[in-house]
C-alpha positions, -999 to +999 in steps of 0.1 A: -387+021-281-379+051-304-406+066-326-387+056-357-389+020-348-426+023-339-433+039-373-414+011-390-435-016-371-467+002-380-457+005-417-447-033-418-480-044-404-498-022-430-477-037-458-487-072-447-523-062-448-519-051-484-503-084-493-531-104-477-508-121-453-534-122-425-556-153-427-593-146-424-584-109-421-574-115-383-542-102-369-522-120-344-527-110-307-505-082-292-483-107-274-475-126-306-469-094-326-446-082-298-426-114-299-425-113-338-412-078-339-391-081-307-405-050-291-428-043-261-465-048-260-470-012-254-453-003-286-474-028-304-505-013-289-494+021-301-488+010-336-523-008-337-540+022-324-528+043-353-541+018-377-575+017-359-576+055-362-569+053-400-598+028-403-575+000-416-582-024-387-608-027-360-608-043-326-637-066-316-639-072-279-633-109-270-625-118-306-594-100-316-581-075-341-593-076-377-586-059-411-614-036-423-628-054-454-642-021-468-607-007-467-593-036-487-622-033-512-613+004-520-575+001-519-569-005-556-570+032-565-566+049-532-543+035-505-516+047-482-483+030-476-457+041-450-462+062-419-470+096-435-505+106-443-498+122-477-530+120-496-516+127-531-488+103-524-512+075-517-528+069-551-520+034-566-532+015-596-520-022-594-496-011-568-478+015-590-473+050-577-480+080-599-454+100-615-447+137-607-443+165-632-432+198-615-452+227-631-439+255-608-419+260-577-413+294-561-413+314-529-443+338-523-455+358-493-483+339-476-519+351-484-543+357-455-558+323-463-525+305-461-516+324-429-548+312-412-543+275-423-506+274-414-506+296-384-483+321-400-479+358-394-481+388-417-449+390-439-441+352-435-432+333-468-442+299-481-431+277-509-457+274-535-455+240-552-475+232-583-473+196-596-491+174-621-496+139-610-499+111-637-510+075-634-495+053-662-488+085-681-523+099-679-527+131-658-553+129-630-544+155-605-531+191-603-517+198-569-510+230-553-491+229-520-480+257-496-453+249-471-437+274-446-402+282-454-394+283-417-400+246-414-381+233-444-356+261-452-336+239-475-365+227-497-354+227-535-367+217-570-353+182-568-369+175-535-404+186-545-404+163-576-406+134-550-425+129-519-421+159-495-435+139-466-408+112-470-383+141-471-396+153-437-396+118-423-359+111-433-345+145-427-365+158-397-376+125-381-412+137-381-443+122-397-476+136-410-503+118-390-533+141-391-553+161-416-584+182-420-599+176-454-627+192-474-640+174-504-661+190-532-665+196-568-666+227-591-670+234-628-635+229-644-616+259-658-596+261-690-563+251-675-579+221-656-596+210-689-563+211-708-540+194-682-566+168-670-582+161-704-617+172-692-646+184-714-658+219-709-690+204-695-672+181-670-664+191-634-632+189-614-630+172-580-613+191-552-596+179-520-584+207-499-567+202-466-543+211-440-517+184-430-502+182-394-470+167-382-471+143-353-462+173-329-494+192-341-475+217-364-492+223-396-468+213-425-488+220-456-519+236-469-529+217-501-554+222-529-557+191-551-577+194-584-586+159-596-602+144-627-636+136-614-632+099-621-605+097-594-625+116-567-626+087-542-616+091-507-620+067-477-626+079-442-631+063-409-656+082-385-661+074-349-697+081-338-702+089-302-734+079-284-757+108-274 
């Protein structure tokens, strides 16, 4: 089974979860899913394992595979659709995706911080992408993204007004499957107060992370500045026994 088909199966199962199509939050067994999608059981197992890692489903030994109810509870504002792990692409309200306003797009020499995050060398260049995300016309996020030119040499203004990760999936046949994320708050500055309609006394939420493609290559170093009301992020953590 090619990876493209595996990604499609995984995304379709996820979409069915969003639509509430699994009765009692229980998924069919692997044999049934394999027959439904006309693929091997090993392919189904791989797709389910990704959903387990994302915290969307969990497997209960002897009982089957179930949708995580806490995931469903919090999906109204923050949910992920498709195969890529694009955080800023994943916000939804009533199923509606945010609009994108491109504030700046230019080529710059990577700073030491960006070099470290993206495994670049002195003198390497990155795209600096500054975008404003809006939900129903209301700004909620200023996004600063840094992508190595060497990975996407043909990136242009038209592409970055849409999902960069979808572009990578369609043009490069790669997906963003892993991220390292730091979440915090800081006092808002004048620009953030203006763009996000924050009061001078209100903080800004920050989601800063490195996003990796499925082959382990870091694709983007991103700094997202959110209106604090939208600072909600779901994580699934596996706790090992001592």
